[in-house]
DRENPA-3360 file (N, C-alpha, C; in nm, 2 decimals, always signed):
BEGIN
1 = MQMPKPHR = +7.62/+10.23/+3.18/+7.80/+10.26/+3.20/+7.79/+10.34/+3.40 ~ +7.88/+10.23/+3.45/+7.90/+10.30/+3.59/+8.01/+10.42/+3.58 ~ +7.93/+10.51/+3.63/+8.02/+10.64/+3.64/+8.15/+10.62/+3.81 ~ +8.27/+10.62/+3.77/+8.39/+10.62/+3.83/+8.33/+10.73/+4.01 ~ +8.39/+10.67/+4.08/+8.34/+10.70/+4.22/+8.41/+10.85/+4.25 ~ +8.37/+10.97/+4.27/+8.42/+11.06/+4.32/+8.55/+11.08/+4.38 ~ +8.65/+11.11/+4.37/+8.77/+11.13/+4.49/+8.74/+11.25/+4.57 ~ +8.71/+11.12/+4.68/+8.74/+11.25/+4.83/+8.84/+11.30/+4.86;
9 = AGRRRSKK = +8.87/+11.41/+4.86/+9.03/+11.50/+4.92/+9.06/+11.46/+5.01 ~ +9.20/+11.42/+5.04/+9.22/+11.41/+5.22/+9.22/+11.32/+5.24 ~ +9.16/+11.19/+5.19/+9.11/+11.07/+5.24/+9.25/+10.99/+5.25 ~ +9.39/+10.99/+5.13/+9.48/+10.93/+5.17/+9.55/+10.99/+5.29 ~ +9.58/+11.13/+5.29/+9.65/+11.17/+5.39/+9.61/+11.12/+5.56 ~ +9.47/+11.15/+5.54/+9.36/+11.11/+5.68/+9.40/+10.96/+5.70 ~ +9.42/+10.89/+5.66/+9.46/+10.75/+5.66/+9.59/+10.72/+5.74 ~ +9.65/+10.79/+5.64/+9.77/+10.78/+5.71/+9.81/+10.90/+5.86;
17 = VDGDARQL = +9.74/+10.96/+5.87/+9.73/+11.06/+5.98/+9.67/+10.99/+6.10 ~ +9.57/+10.93/+6.06/+9.51/+10.80/+6.15/+9.60/+10.70/+6.23 ~ +9.64/+10.66/+6.10/+9.77/+10.55/+6.15/+9.87/+10.61/+6.24 ~ +9.93/+10.69/+6.20/+10.02/+10.71/+6.29/+9.96/+10.86/+6.46 ~ +9.84/+10.83/+6.44/+9.79/+10.96/+6.52/+9.84/+10.92/+6.67 ~ +9.81/+10.82/+6.71/+9.87/+10.79/+6.81/+10.00/+10.83/+6.90 ~ +10.09/+10.78/+6.78/+10.23/+10.81/+6.83/+10.26/+11.02/+6.78 ~ +10.22/+11.04/+6.71/+10.19/+11.19/+6.70/+10.12/+11.27/+6.79;
25 = ILDAAESL = +10.03/+11.25/+6.91/+9.94/+11.24/+7.02/+10.06/+11.30/+7.14 ~ +10.11/+11.16/+7.10/+10.25/+11.13/+7.24/+10.34/+11.20/+7.19 ~ +10.40/+11.27/+7.08/+10.53/+11.33/+7.09/+10.50/+11.47/+7.08 ~ +10.36/+11.55/+7.07/+10.30/+11.64/+7.09/+10.31/+11.69/+7.24 ~ +10.23/+11.60/+7.28/+10.19/+11.61/+7.43/+10.31/+11.60/+7.50 ~ +10.43/+11.53/+7.50/+10.54/+11.51/+7.56/+10.62/+11.67/+7.57 ~ +10.60/+11.70/+7.44/+10.70/+11.83/+7.39/+10.62/+11.92/+7.46 ~ +10.51/+11.94/+7.43/+10.42/+12.03/+7.58/+10.41/+12.07/+7.69;
33 = FATHGFDA = +10.40/+11.90/+7.74/+10.44/+11.90/+7.89/+10.54/+11.97/+7.93 ~ +10.66/+11.91/+7.86/+10.76/+11.96/+7.91/+10.80/+12.08/+7.90 ~ +10.75/+12.20/+7.84/+10.75/+12.34/+7.79/+10.66/+12.39/+7.88 ~ +10.55/+12.40/+7.87/+10.44/+12.46/+7.98/+10.36/+12.40/+8.08 ~ +10.41/+12.23/+8.09/+10.35/+12.19/+8.24/+10.19/+12.10/+8.20 ~ +10.14/+12.06/+8.26/+10.09/+11.93/+8.22/+9.91/+12.03/+8.28 ~ +9.93/+12.09/+8.37/+9.81/+12.16/+8.38/+9.78/+12.26/+8.29 ~ +9.91/+12.40/+8.20/+9.87/+12.48/+8.09/+9.85/+12.42/+8.03;
41 = TATAAIAT = +9.85/+12.30/+7.95/+9.86/+12.22/+7.84/+9.68/+12.19/+7.79 ~ +9.66/+12.28/+7.75/+9.51/+12.22/+7.68/+9.49/+12.11/+7.60 ~ +9.40/+12.02/+7.55/+9.39/+11.93/+7.49/+9.38/+11.94/+7.35 ~ +9.34/+12.08/+7.32/+9.31/+12.13/+7.19/+9.42/+12.17/+7.11 ~ +9.52/+12.20/+7.23/+9.70/+12.24/+7.15/+9.80/+12.10/+7.15 ~ +9.74/+12.02/+7.22/+9.79/+11.90/+7.18/+9.77/+11.83/+7.03 ~ +9.61/+11.86/+7.05/+9.59/+11.82/+6.89/+9.64/+11.91/+6.77 ~ +9.67/+12.02/+6.74/+9.72/+12.12/+6.71/+9.82/+12.09/+6.67;
49 = TAGVPKGL = +9.88/+12.07/+6.77/+10.06/+12.04/+6.74/+10.05/+11.91/+6.70 ~ +10.01/+11.81/+6.71/+9.99/+11.66/+6.67/+9.97/+11.67/+6.50 ~ +9.89/+11.79/+6.44/+9.82/+11.76/+6.36/+9.70/+11.70/+6.31 ~ +9.62/+11.67/+6.39/+9.53/+11.55/+6.46/+9.39/+11.64/+6.46 ~ +9.25/+11.59/+6.43/+9.13/+11.63/+6.48/+9.15/+11.62/+6.65 ~ +9.10/+11.73/+6.70/+9.08/+11.68/+6.86/+9.00/+11.60/+6.85 ~ +8.91/+11.53/+6.85/+8.82/+11.41/+6.87/+8.88/+11.30/+6.84 ~ +9.01/+11.32/+6.79/+9.09/+11.17/+6.74/+9.22/+11.11/+6.88;
57 = VFYYFPTK = +9.25/+11.27/+6.95/+9.32/+11.28/+7.05/+9.23/+11.21/+7.14 ~ +9.07/+11.19/+7.16/+8.99/+11.12/+7.28/+8.94/+11.01/+7.22 ~ +8.97/+10.96/+7.10/+8.94/+10.83/+7.04/+9.03/+10.80/+7.11 ~ +9.18/+10.82/+7.10/+9.32/+10.70/+7.18/+9.29/+10.76/+7.35 ~ +9.31/+10.89/+7.39/+9.34/+10.88/+7.49/+9.15/+10.98/+7.55 ~ +9.12/+10.87/+7.64/+9.01/+10.95/+7.69/+8.95/+11.09/+7.76 ~ +9.11/+11.12/+7.84/+9.13/+11.21/+7.92/+9.25/+11.22/+7.94 ~ +9.34/+11.40/+7.91/+9.47/+11.41/+7.94/+9.56/+11.38/+8.07;
65 = DSILSALM = +9.52/+11.28/+8.14/+9.57/+11.23/+8.27/+9.61/+11.09/+8.18 ~ +9.50/+11.01/+8.08/+9.57/+10.93/+8.03/+9.67/+10.92/+7.91 ~ +9.67/+11.01/+7.87/+9.77/+11.05/+7.78/+9.95/+11.07/+7.88 ~ +9.91/+11.17/+7.99/+10.05/+11.17/+8.11/+10.06/+11.01/+8.18 ~ +9.99/+10.93/+8.16/+10.00/+10.79/+8.23/+10.07/+10.71/+8.09 ~ +10.04/+10.75/+7.92/+10.11/+10.66/+7.84/+10.22/+10.70/+7.84 ~ +10.28/+10.85/+7.84/+10.39/+10.86/+7.87/+10.53/+10.81/+7.97 ~ +10.45/+10.82/+8.09/+10.50/+10.77/+8.16/+10.54/+10.58/+8.18;
73 = AERIPANP = +10.42/+10.53/+8.06/+10.43/+10.42/+8.06/+10.51/+10.36/+7.95 ~ +10.51/+10.45/+7.85/+10.60/+10.38/+7.73/+10.74/+10.48/+7.70 ~ +10.74/+10.58/+7.77/+10.88/+10.68/+7.71/+10.95/+10.68/+7.82 ~ +10.98/+10.60/+7.95/+11.05/+10.62/+8.06/+11.13/+10.48/+8.06 ~ +11.26/+10.47/+8.04/+11.31/+10.31/+8.00/+11.31/+10.22/+8.10 ~ +11.29/+10.10/+8.06/+11.25/+9.95/+8.17/+11.37/+9.97/+8.26 ~ +11.48/+9.95/+8.18/+11.57/+9.95/+8.29/+11.65/+10.04/+8.28 ~ +11.70/+10.13/+8.37/+11.78/+10.24/+8.41/+11.94/+10.18/+8.26;
81 = LDDIDAVV = +11.95/+10.11/+8.32/+12.15/+10.06/+8.29/+12.14/+9.87/+8.27 ~ +12.15/+9.83/+8.15/+12.13/+9.65/+8.19/+12.28/+9.64/+8.20 ~ +12.39/+9.68/+8.20/+12.51/+9.61/+8.22/+12.59/+9.72/+8.32 ~ +12.63/+9.68/+8.43/+12.73/+9.78/+8.51/+12.89/+9.73/+8.50 ~ +12.91/+9.63/+8.37/+13.03/+9.63/+8.39/+13.13/+9.74/+8.35 ~ +13.01/+9.83/+8.27/+13.11/+9.90/+8.11/+13.08/+10.07/+8.28 ~ +13.06/+10.04/+8.38/+13.10/+10.16/+8.47/+13.17/+10.17/+8.60 ~ +13.23/+10.01/+8.63/+13.27/+9.99/+8.74/+13.42/+9.94/+8.71;
89 = SPGDPAGS = +13.50/+10.05/+8.80/+13.62/+10.06/+8.84/+13.70/+9.97/+8.95 ~ +13.72/+9.88/+8.96/+13.72/+9.79/+9.09/+13.84/+9.83/+9.18 ~ +13.83/+9.82/+9.32/+13.85/+9.93/+9.38/+13.85/+10.07/+9.43 ~ +13.78/+10.14/+9.32/+13.72/+10.29/+9.36/+13.57/+10.31/+9.30 ~ +13.53/+10.30/+9.44/+13.37/+10.30/+9.43/+13.35/+10.46/+9.38 ~ +13.44/+10.55/+9.41/+13.36/+10.70/+9.39/+13.40/+10.70/+9.28 ~ +13.49/+10.70/+9.20/+13.48/+10.67/+9.04/+13.39/+10.63/+8.95 ~ +13.33/+10.48/+9.02/+13.22/+10.40/+8.97/+13.10/+10.49/+8.97;
97 = LIALDAAL = +13.08/+10.54/+9.09/+12.97/+10.60/+9.11/+12.95/+10.72/+8.99 ~ +13.04/+10.83/+8.96/+13.07/+10.92/+8.84/+13.04/+10.80/+8.75 ~ +13.10/+10.75/+8.65/+13.04/+10.68/+8.57/+12.91/+10.65/+8.59 ~ +12.88/+10.61/+8.66/+12.74/+10.56/+8.68/+12.67/+10.66/+8.65 ~ +12.69/+10.79/+8.74/+12.63/+10.89/+8.71/+12.59/+10.94/+8.56 ~ +12.68/+10.94/+8.48/+12.68/+10.96/+8.37/+12.63/+10.89/+8.26 ~ +12.62/+10.76/+8.29/+12.57/+10.68/+8.23/+12.39/+10.63/+8.22 ~ +12.38/+10.68/+8.38/+12.24/+10.71/+8.36/+12.18/+10.83/+8.32;
105 = NLRDHHSS = +12.32/+10.95/+8.27/+12.24/+11.10/+8.27/+12.07/+11.16/+8.28 ~ +12.05/+11.14/+8.46/+11.95/+11.21/+8.45/+11.92/+11.32/+8.46 ~ +12.01/+11.40/+8.45/+11.97/+11.59/+8.41/+11.95/+11.58/+8.29 ~ +12.00/+11.48/+8.18/+12.03/+11.56/+8.02/+12.02/+11.46/+7.92 ~ +11.90/+11.37/+7.99/+11.85/+11.28/+7.92/+11.82/+11.29/+7.81 ~ +11.78/+11.25/+7.69/+11.72/+11.27/+7.55/+11.56/+11.26/+7.60 ~ +11.45/+11.19/+7.65/+11.35/+11.17/+7.71/+11.35/+11.29/+7.76 ~ +11.24/+11.35/+7.70/+11.20/+11.46/+7.80/+11.10/+11.48/+7.91;
113 = VLRVIMWR = +11.05/+11.32/+7.92/+10.93/+11.27/+8.00/+11.03/+11.21/+8.15 ~ +11.15/+11.20/+8.09/+11.28/+11.17/+8.20/+11.34/+11.25/+8.25 ~ +11.35/+11.39/+8.19/+11.47/+11.48/+8.20/+11.35/+11.58/+8.29 ~ +11.25/+11.60/+8.25/+11.18/+11.71/+8.30/+11.01/+11.71/+8.37 ~ +10.96/+11.57/+8.28/+10.80/+11.55/+8.28/+10.74/+11.50/+8.45 ~ +10.82/+11.40/+8.45/+10.82/+11.35/+8.61/+10.84/+11.40/+8.69 ~ +11.00/+11.48/+8.71/+11.02/+11.53/+8.81/+10.90/+11.67/+8.86 ~ +10.85/+11.73/+8.74/+10.78/+11.86/+8.77/+10.54/+11.79/+8.82;
121 = EADTHPDV = +10.57/+11.64/+8.76/+10.44/+11.62/+8.81/+10.42/+11.53/+8.88 ~ +10.51/+11.48/+8.96/+10.52/+11.38/+9.09/+10.43/+11.43/+9.17 ~ +10.42/+11.53/+9.22/+10.32/+11.56/+9.34/+10.22/+11.53/+9.32 ~ +10.18/+11.57/+9.21/+10.03/+11.59/+9.18/+10.01/+11.43/+9.08 ~ +10.02/+11.37/+9.02/+10.01/+11.25/+8.93/+10.00/+11.14/+9.00 ~ +9.96/+10.99/+9.01/+9.95/+10.91/+9.09/+10.06/+10.81/+9.00 ~ +10.01/+10.81/+8.89/+10.07/+10.73/+8.82/+10.20/+10.76/+8.78 ~ +10.31/+10.88/+8.77/+10.37/+11.00/+8.80/+10.48/+10.93/+8.93;
129 = RKQLRRMR = +10.38/+10.94/+9.05/+10.48/+10.86/+9.14/+10.52/+10.73/+9.10 ~ +10.42/+10.62/+9.05/+10.44/+10.49/+9.05/+10.56/+10.50/+9.02 ~ +10.56/+10.54/+8.88/+10.68/+10.51/+8.82/+10.82/+10.57/+8.85 ~ +10.80/+10.68/+8.91/+10.91/+10.76/+9.03/+10.97/+10.62/+9.10 ~ +10.88/+10.58/+9.17/+10.94/+10.52/+9.30/+10.95/+10.35/+9.20 ~ +10.90/+10.33/+9.11/+11.02/+10.18/+9.02/+11.13/+10.23/+8.96 ~ +11.16/+10.36/+8.92/+11.29/+10.40/+8.90/+11.36/+10.42/+9.03 ~ +11.34/+10.48/+9.13/+11.40/+10.46/+9.24/+11.50/+10.35/+9.28;
137 = DQLLDITA = +11.36/+10.25/+9.27/+11.42/+10.11/+9.32/+11.50/+10.03/+9.26 ~ +11.49/+10.08/+9.12/+11.59/+10.01/+9.04/+11.70/+10.08/+9.06 ~ +11.73/+10.20/+9.05/+11.85/+10.30/+9.06/+11.91/+10.23/+9.25 ~ +11.79/+10.18/+9.30/+11.92/+10.14/+9.41/+11.97/+10.06/+9.41 ~ +11.93/+9.92/+9.33/+11.95/+9.79/+9.31/+12.09/+9.79/+9.23 ~ +12.08/+9.87/+9.12/+12.16/+9.93/+9.04/+12.33/+9.97/+9.10 ~ +12.29/+10.04/+9.18/+12.40/+10.14/+9.27/+12.43/+10.03/+9.37 ~ +12.40/+9.98/+9.42/+12.43/+9.85/+9.54/+12.52/+9.77/+9.54;
145 = RVLQASAP = +12.47/+9.71/+9.35/+12.56/+9.62/+9.28/+12.68/+9.70/+9.23 ~ +12.69/+9.85/+9.18/+12.79/+9.91/+9.19/+12.90/+9.90/+9.28 ~ +12.82/+9.94/+9.40/+12.93/+9.97/+9.49/+12.99/+9.81/+9.55 ~ +12.91/+9.73/+9.53/+12.97/+9.61/+9.57/+13.06/+9.52/+9.49 ~ +13.09/+9.55/+9.31/+13.18/+9.52/+9.24/+13.30/+9.61/+9.28 ~ +13.26/+9.72/+9.32/+13.40/+9.82/+9.31/+13.46/+9.86/+9.42 ~ +13.38/+9.80/+9.53/+13.49/+9.78/+9.66/+13.59/+9.69/+9.66 ~ +13.72/+9.75/+9.77/+13.83/+9.73/+9.75/+13.81/+9.63/+9.85;
153 = GPVQPGTL = +13.74/+9.60/+9.95/+13.75/+9.44/+10.00/+13.56/+9.44/+10.05 ~ +13.50/+9.34/+10.13/+13.41/+9.26/+10.15/+13.33/+9.43/+10.23 ~ +13.23/+9.40/+10.20/+13.15/+9.54/+10.26/+12.96/+9.47/+10.28 ~ +12.93/+9.48/+10.42/+12.78/+9.44/+10.47/+12.70/+9.46/+10.41 ~ +12.59/+9.36/+10.34/+12.47/+9.41/+10.27/+12.44/+9.54/+10.32 ~ +12.38/+9.56/+10.47/+12.33/+9.65/+10.47/+12.42/+9.82/+10.48 ~ +12.51/+9.82/+10.47/+12.63/+9.88/+10.43/+12.60/+9.94/+10.32 ~ +12.61/+9.91/+10.26/+12.57/+9.82/+10.10/+12.42/+9.95/+10.08;
161 = RACAGAWV = +12.35/+9.92/+10.10/+12.19/+9.97/+10.14/+12.22/+10.08/+10.15 ~ +12.25/+10.12/+10.24/+12.26/+10.21/+10.30/+12.35/+10.35/+10.20 ~ +12.40/+10.28/+10.17/+12.52/+10.39/+10.07/+12.46/+10.45/+9.99 ~ +12.40/+10.32/+9.90/+12.34/+10.28/+9.76/+12.20/+10.42/+9.79 ~ +12.14/+10.43/+9.95/+12.02/+10.52/+9.97/+12.05/+10.60/+9.95 ~ +12.19/+10.68/+10.00/+12.27/+10.81/+10.02/+12.28/+10.86/+9.85 ~ +12.35/+10.79/+9.81/+12.38/+10.82/+9.68/+12.26/+10.84/+9.57 ~ +12.14/+10.76/+9.58/+12.07/+10.78/+9.50/+11.96/+10.89/+9.55;
169 = SAMLAIAT = +11.90/+10.92/+9.68/+11.88/+11.00/+9.69/+11.91/+11.11/+9.68 ~ +12.07/+11.16/+9.70/+12.09/+11.26/+9.63/+12.12/+11.28/+9.47 ~ +12.14/+11.18/+9.43/+12.11/+11.24/+9.25/+11.98/+11.27/+9.25 ~ +11.89/+11.17/+9.28/+11.75/+11.27/+9.23/+11.69/+11.38/+9.31 ~ +11.77/+11.41/+9.42/+11.73/+11.53/+9.42/+11.80/+11.65/+9.34 ~ +11.93/+11.63/+9.32/+11.96/+11.69/+9.23/+11.91/+11.74/+9.10 ~ +11.87/+11.58/+9.04/+11.76/+11.59/+8.89/+11.64/+11.65/+8.89 ~ +11.64/+11.70/+9.04/+11.49/+11.71/+9.07/+11.49/+11.88/+9.05;
177 = TDRLHTLD = +11.61/+11.94/+9.13/+11.61/+12.08/+9.07/+11.66/+12.10/+9.01 ~ +11.73/+12.10/+8.90/+11.84/+12.07/+8.81/+11.74/+12.18/+8.75 ~ +11.60/+12.13/+8.71/+11.50/+12.23/+8.59/+11.49/+12.33/+8.68 ~ +11.45/+12.37/+8.81/+11.42/+12.49/+8.88/+11.58/+12.59/+8.85 ~ +11.67/+12.55/+8.91/+11.78/+12.60/+8.89/+11.83/+12.66/+8.75 ~ +11.81/+12.64/+8.62/+11.81/+12.67/+8.50/+11.70/+12.76/+8.51 ~ +11.54/+12.73/+8.51/+11.46/+12.82/+8.49/+11.49/+12.94/+8.59 ~ +11.58/+12.97/+8.69/+11.60/+13.10/+8.78/+11.70/+13.14/+8.74;
185 = GLSLPTAD = +11.75/+13.09/+8.65/+11.92/+13.13/+8.61/+12.05/+13.09/+8.69 ~ +12.00/+13.01/+8.87/+12.13/+12.95/+8.91/+12.23/+12.87/+8.82 ~ +12.31/+12.83/+8.94/+12.43/+12.74/+8.91/+12.35/+12.60/+8.87 ~ +12.40/+12.53/+8.80/+12.37/+12.36/+8.82/+12.51/+12.30/+8.90 ~ +12.47/+12.22/+8.92/+12.59/+12.12/+9.03/+12.69/+12.10/+8.93 ~ +12.82/+12.12/+8.96/+12.95/+12.06/+8.88/+12.97/+11.95/+8.89 ~ +13.05/+11.90/+8.78/+13.14/+11.78/+8.81/+13.21/+11.76/+8.95 ~ +13.28/+11.84/+8.97/+13.36/+11.84/+9.14/+13.23/+11.81/+9.22;
193 = EILSISKV = +13.17/+11.91/+9.23/+13.08/+11.84/+9.35/+12.97/+11.72/+9.37 ~ +12.99/+11.70/+9.23/+12.94/+11.54/+9.22/+13.02/+11.43/+9.25 ~ +13.10/+11.49/+9.23/+13.25/+11.39/+9.29/+13.30/+11.38/+9.42 ~ +13.22/+11.48/+9.44/+13.23/+11.52/+9.67/+13.17/+11.42/+9.71 ~ +13.05/+11.41/+9.66/+12.88/+11.35/+9.71/+12.95/+11.21/+9.65 ~ +13.00/+11.21/+9.56/+13.03/+11.05/+9.54/+13.10/+10.95/+9.64 ~ +13.25/+11.04/+9.67/+13.38/+11.03/+9.72/+13.29/+11.00/+9.88 ~ +13.18/+11.10/+9.97/+13.15/+11.10/+10.09/+13.05/+10.99/+10.10;
201 = VAAGMTHL = +12.99/+10.93/+10.01/+12.91/+10.77/+9.98/+13.03/+10.70/+10.00 ~ +13.12/+10.69/+9.92/+13.26/+10.57/+9.91/+13.29/+10.58/+10.06 ~ +13.27/+10.69/+10.15/+13.39/+10.68/+10.24/+13.28/+10.61/+10.31 ~ +13.17/+10.61/+10.35/+13.06/+10.59/+10.41/+13.07/+10.44/+10.44 ~ +13.11/+10.35/+10.31/+13.11/+10.21/+10.32/+13.22/+10.17/+10.40 ~ +13.37/+10.26/+10.45/+13.42/+10.22/+10.50/+13.42/+10.19/+10.65 ~ +13.38/+10.32/+10.69/+13.32/+10.38/+10.83/+13.22/+10.27/+10.88 ~ +13.14/+10.27/+10.78/+12.99/+10.17/+10.83/+13.03/+10.06/+10.82;
209 = G = +13.11/+9.99/+10.70/+13.13/+9.85/+10.71/+13.22/+9.78/+10.82;
% end
């Protein structure tokens, strides 16, 4: 008579953990990188937070840098804004830029990869810089289209690009420094200040056009 095989404790749980491990690791890394920074986060801490063996982290991600690269590739929206119609107010470029800022939500995005990690790590990690440049190019295109659609009259393409570049640079600078302001207890830019920037850019279309 064949004896039944002994039950191995934890087998069922390990299968589930193994199946979900990659996402658990990325979730843990996103949280820890946002809270403590990339350099201050140990791989062991990622494994502990994810609830997986440390060896499983290296199975999916050979290096800690590869975890950051995966977060950049997978957790930043492919298109910051799919449809500009919802933010365009015909004849009101400044108001349209305010609506665009709210729709993009760069300073309070639900993803800490976009809200914190990208700005913190861009200076030292090539993959992060690459994603930041890609997002900037997309924002320039979207902003130029919003300005063109909301302009009260025809605007030269060069003027659109110049004004879009000024606005995107201002918004990215604000998004970059917001985290530092929060940490230092300084005041964040107010809605009125964002409006002022948008009005200056919109006025530039008239002067440069």
